[in-house]
C-alpha positions in Angstrom: 59.7 -57.4 -17.4 61.7 -54.4 -17.8 62.0 -51.5 -15.5 60.3 -49.4 -18.1 57.3 -51.6 -18.1 57.2 -51.6 -14.3 57.3 -47.9 -14.3 54.5 -47.7 -16.9 52.4 -50.2 -14.8 53.0 -48.2 -11.7 52.2 -45.0 -13.5 49.0 -46.5 -15.0 48.0 -47.8 -11.5 48.6 -44.3 -10.1 46.5 -42.7 -12.9 43.8 -45.2 -12.4 43.8 -44.6 -8.6 43.6 -40.9 -9.2 40.8 -41.3 -11.7 38.9 -43.5 -9.2 39.4 -40.9 -6.4 38.3 -38.1 -8.8 35.2 -40.2 -9.7 34.4 -40.9 -6.0 34.8 -37.2 -5.2 32.6 -36.3 -8.1 30.0 -38.8 -7.0 30.2 -37.4 -3.4 29.9 -33.8 -4.8 26.9 -34.9 -6.8 25.3 -36.4 -3.7 26.0 -33.3 -1.7 24.8 -31.1 -4.5 21.6 -33.2 -4.8 21.1 -33.0 -1.0 21.7 -29.2 -1.0 19.4 -28.8 -3.9 16.7 -30.7 -2.1 17.3 -28.7 1.0 16.9 -25.4 -1.0 13.7 -26.7 -2.6 12.4 -27.8 0.8 13.1 -24.3 2.2 11.4 -22.7 -0.8 8.3 -24.9 -0.3 8.2 -24.2 3.4 8.4 -20.5 2.7 5.6 -20.7 0.2 3.5 -22.7 2.6 4.1 -20.2 5.5 3.2 -17.3 3.2 0.1 -19.0 2.0 -0.9 -19.9 5.5 -0.3 -16.3 6.7 -2.4 -15.0 3.8 -5.2 -17.3 4.6 -5.2 -16.3 8.3 -5.3 -12.6 7.2 -8.2 -13.5 4.9 -10.1 -15.2 7.7 -9.5 -12.3 10.1 -10.6 -9.7 7.4 -13.8 -11.6 6.5 -14.8 -12.1 10.1 -14.2 -8.4 10.8 -16.2 -7.5 7.7 -19.0 -9.8 8.9 -19.1 -8.2 12.3 -19.2 -4.7 10.7 -22.0 -5.9 8.4 -24.0 -7.1 11.4 -23.4 -3.9 13.3 -24.6 -1.7 10.5 -27.1 -4.0 8.8 -30.0 -2.0 10.2 -28.4 1.3 9.3 -31.0 2.0 6.6 -33.9 1.2 8.9 -32.4 3.4 11.6 -32.0 6.3 9.2 -35.6 5.9 8.1 -36.8 6.0 11.7 -34.9 9.1 12.7 -37.5 11.5 11.2 -40.2 9.6 13.3 -38.1 10.2 16.4 -37.8 13.9 15.5 -41.6 14.1 15.0 -42.1 12.5 18.5 -39.9 15.2 20.0 -41.8 18.0 18.2 -45.1 16.5 19.2 -44.0 16.2 22.8 -43.0 19.9 22.8 -46.3 21.0 21.3 -48.5 18.8 23.5 -46.6 20.0 26.6 -47.9 23.5 25.9 -51.5 22.3 26.2 -53.4 21.1 29.2 -53.8 17.6 27.8 -51.6 15.7 30.3 -53.0 12.3 29.5 -52.2 12.9 25.8 -48.7 14.1 26.8 -48.1 11.0 28.9 -49.2 8.7 26.0 -46.9 10.4 23.5 -44.1 10.3 26.1 -44.6 6.5 26.7 -44.5 5.7 22.9 -41.5 7.9 22.4 -39.6 6.4 25.2 -40.4 2.9 24.1 -39.2 3.6 20.5 -36.0 5.2 21.8 -35.3 2.3 24.1 -35.8 -0.2 21.4 -33.5 1.7 19.0 -30.9 2.1 21.8 -31.0 -1.6 22.3 -30.1 -2.0 18.6 -27.1 0.3 19.0 -28.4 3.7 18.2 -27.0 6.5 20.4 -27.6 10.2 20.3 -24.7 12.5 19.5 -24.5 15.1 22.3 -24.6 18.7 21.1 -26.0 21.6 23.2 -26.1 25.4 22.9 -22.9 26.9 24.1 -20.7 24.0 23.1 -17.7 24.7 20.8 -18.4 24.1 17.1 -16.4 21.3 15.6 -16.8 20.7 11.8 -15.9 17.0 12.3 -18.8 16.4 14.7 -21.4 19.0 13.7 -23.2 20.1 10.6 -23.6 23.9 10.4 -26.9 25.0 8.9 -26.4 28.7 9.2 -24.5 31.4 11.0 -26.1 34.2 12.8 -24.6 37.2 14.7 -23.6 36.0 18.2 -25.7 37.4 21.0 -22.6 37.8 23.1 -18.8 37.7 22.5 -18.4 34.4 24.3 -20.8 32.7 21.9 -18.7 33.5 18.8 -17.7 30.3 17.0 -20.0 28.3 19.4 -23.3 26.5 18.9 -26.3 28.9 19.4 -29.1 26.4 18.7 -29.4 22.7 17.8 -31.9 22.3 14.9 -31.8 18.5 14.5 -30.3 15.9 16.8 -27.5 13.7 15.6 -27.2 10.0 16.0 -24.6 7.3 15.7 -24.9 3.5 15.2 -22.1 1.9 17.0 -19.0 4.0 16.3 -20.4 5.3 13.0 -22.2 8.6 12.8 -25.3 8.1 10.7 -26.6 11.7 11.1 -24.6 14.7 12.3 -26.3 17.2 14.6 -27.5 20.2 12.6 -26.6 23.4 14.4 -26.7 27.2 14.2 -23.4 28.8 15.1 -22.6 32.4 16.1 -20.2 34.6 14.2 
């Protein structure tokens, strides 16, 4: 063999070695790329899962809160219907107390107290409003304005026409008041 052939053989061997090394590196790169790709996909799926899980937890919390609110205010319509009955009991008590019929007064008072205690047990509370309190449009409903009997009663409640009530934290009827101007 000639030197030229030896050089070509060596050159071919070097080229083949370089090609093999390049192929090995490409195979490693493909393996790394495939692993990286799988890692990225795994992260994306984990993120989707966590978001879906958080959304479901929020849904459960929201529906349970709505259910509690529904139970709290489920009897709101019944309570609203009974408010005029309570007002009538108060008016009857005032009128009967003017007479000498004490037994009748006691009977009306017993029935009225029983009705109020049952409704209070169901969450009904009276909204406090009294003559002389400051008028607040967020908490009172002004029926009319009259000239104030004194300077200190201007802008304040003169008279409470109808009591207000709330069921839980929700006001179902604002107190109707007369204010001084």
